[in-house]
N, C-alpha and C positions, 0 to 999 in steps of 0.2 A: 440107426437110419443112415442111408447113404447120403453124403453131402451133395447138394446140387452142383452141377458142373459150372453154373454161373451163380455165384453167391453174393456178388456185389455189382453195382452198375459199372464200375471201372473195368470189370471183366469183359464187358461188351466191346470195349475199345480193341482188345486183342482179337476178338471174334470177327469184327468188321475188317480189321487189318488183313485177315486171311482172305476175305472176299476181294479186297483191293489187290492183293498179290495175285490171286487167280485171274482177275480181270486184266492186270498188267501183262500177264503171260499170253494173252490172246493176240492173234495177229490183227484183229479188228478192235482192239481195246478202245474203250471210251475215254480212258485217261491212262497216264503212265505214273506209277508209284513204285519206283525201284526200292524204296525203303520199307515197304509194307511187310515183306517177308521177315525182315529182321525184327520189326516191332511186334509182329504176331507171336513169334516164339513158340515154344512147345505148348504153352498154356492155350494160346489161341488156336493152334491146330487141334488140340484135344477137344476144345469147345465145338469147333466146326465138325469134328468127327462124331460128336454126340448129337448133332443136329439132324433130324430126319431129312433125308434126301438133300444134304447140304450142297451138293454140287449143282442142284437146280433151284435151291431156295435163296441163294444169295443175290438174285436179280434185283430185289427191292433195295438192298443196301448199296449195290453197285449203281443203280439208277439214282438213288438219293445222293450219292457222292457226286455224280456228274451234274445233277441239277443244282446242287449248292455251289459247285465250281462255277457254273455259268452265272449264277446270281451274284456271286462275289465279284467276278470279273466285270459284270455289268455295272455293279455299284461303284467300283473303282473307276470305270470309264466315265461315270457321271459325277465324279467329284469326291468320292469317299477317300478320306485321308488317314483313317485309323480303323483297324479291325480288331475286335476283341472277341476271342473264341472262349466261351465259358464251357467248362467241362471238356476241354480240348482233347483229353485222352491221348491217343497216338495218331492224331491227324497230322498230315505232312504237307498241307497246302503251302506254308511258307518256303518249302524246299522245292516244290514241283510245279507251281503255277507261274505263269508269266506276269509277275508283279513288279510294280515300279520299285526301283532301289530305294527311293525315298519314303516309301510306305512304312509305317510302324505297325507291326502285328504283335498282339499280346495274347499269350495263351495262359489260361488259368485252370487249375485243377488241384486235386488233393496233393499234399506234399510227396507222398510215396510215388504217385504217378509221375509227377514232374521230375523227381529225382531219377527215376528209372529211365524216363525219356531222355533226360540230359545225358545220362551215361551211355545209352544206346546210340545216340546221335552226336556224340562228342567230336567225331571226326568229319562231320558234315557241315557245310556252310549254307545258311538260308539265303534265299534270293533277296530278301528285304531285311529291314531292321526287325529283329525278333527278340521279344522279352518274355520271360516266363514268371508267373506268379503262383506260388504255392499257397492255396487258400481252401478252406472248407466252405463251399458255396451255400451249404445249408445253414450256416451261421449268418443271420441277417445283418448283423452289425459289420462283420468282416466283408460281406458281399457289398454292402453300401459303400464301405471305405474303398474297396477295390475299384468300384465303378467310378468314384470321384477321381481317384488317382489315374486310372487307365485312360480316361478321356480328356484329362487336363491338356490344354493346348491344341486339341483337335477342333476342327470346324464341322466335320461331317463323319461321324463314327458309325460303323456297322457292327452289330453284335451277332454272333453265330451261336446257336445252342443246338448243334446237331446231335441227335440221339440222346437228348437230355429230358425234355419236358414230358415225354411219354412215361417216364419212370417216376414222375413227381405227383403229389396230390394236387387236387384243384386249388387248394388254399396256398400251396407253395408256388404254383405257377402264377396265381394272382399276385402274390407278394413280389415275385420276380418281375412281372409286368409293370407293377407300380414303381419298383426301384429303377427300372430302365427308363420309364417315362419321366422320372424325377431328374434325369440328367439331360438337359436340352441339347447337348452336343451329340447325343445318340439319335441319329436320324432314321436308322433302319434296323430291322431285326429279322434274321432268317432262322427258321426252325422247321422241324418236321412234326406232323401230328397225324392222328388217326380217328376214325369214328368208333362208337361203341361196338358196332358189329365186327369191326376189324379186331378190336381188342378181344372180343369174345372168341374170334377165330384163333387168335394166337394162344389164348388161355386154355381153350377147350377143343377147338376144331382139329388140332393135330394129335388128338388122343391124349392131351395133357403132357405131350413130350417136348414141347418147345422149350429150349433151355432158359429163355427169359420170361416164361409164362408168369412166374410169381412176382415179377418186378413191374410189369406193365400196369399203369394206373390211369394216367390222364388220357381221356378220350371223350371230350364234351359233345353232347348231342347237338349243341348249337354251333359246333365247329369254330370257324374263325370269328364268329360273333362273340365268343367268350371273351376275346381280348378288347372289344370295343369300349366297355366301361372304364378300362384302365388307360385309355388314350392311344390305342393302336387300331389301325384299320388295314385290312389285307390289300396290298397293292398288286401282288402277283401270286396266283394259286396254281401250282403245277402238280396235278394228280400223278402219283407215282406209277400206277398201272398204265395209264395212257402213254406216259413218257417212256416206260419200259417197252411198250409195243413199238413206239417210234424208233427206239434205239435197238430194236430186235433182241431184247433180252427177256421178255415175258414168256413163260412156258405156255404151251398150247392151251391147257385147261384154263389158265388165268385169262387168256385172250377172249374166251367166251364171255367173261364178265364185261368186256368192253362193248358187248352188244346192248347192254343196259345203258340208259342215259346217265350222265354224271349227275349226282345230287347237287342241290344248292349247297354250297360250302357253309352256309349259315343255318341250314336245316338238314341234317344228315340222315335223319330217319333210321331205316334199317340197312342202309347201304354199307357195303364193305369198301371203305374208302380210306386212303391215306394220301398225303400230299406234302410237298415242300412249299412253304409259304414265306413270302417276303412281306413284312409289315412296315408301314410307315406311320409317322405321327398323325393322329386324326386331326 
């Protein structure tokens, strides 16, 4: 049997880096990431090549990147003094965003990912204070220990889990939500999520050819309400499709979906919906 082009969630970091590199090369780029090409490598380019119509399907990842950039900068403008990026992969925000020099940014991911990233970026200088933590976030004890250490001394910490929760089970996402809520210094949480219909489209709607189809799991029918019992409420919901239309990145056929009304993000029904959400403590 042929091995899937994406066999582990960490492979998606290389894949998304390709899209960031493509966007950076545009004259009207939504962001500039000169390190993306280096981080994507041959593996990332192979994944993109195996993605159906890759040149026009990266719009969602590109839009997600810009939306999270905006939310991070807004949080910092309103007092955030620590950023913790869980499953950071090959994200480069500490190198490319206009961040305060005094900000502490902590990246956490699997040891192999952090070692490779450290090697690839050894000649680069981050904008702010950057720390890296090698940890298996699936280990609940290790995760809780990381959170305690990472936010020590902070007053207003923001957690990012870009491209993470969609690959987890409902039980694991719930456990993560509880762990974050247990640390009072963590005031905000930025993540991306999708509806059951969107998950079905990724898994089946592309003829079963989507490289990450076997990995996508978390897509709660109650949307942002899923997080409410664990102490989080949605402060800012930014649908990816409508944002992509505003950024002029959505393909024509996808723009037709914008003629439909946006669903209630707490009752997603059969809507094909995905969004970047900033949560705050309830």
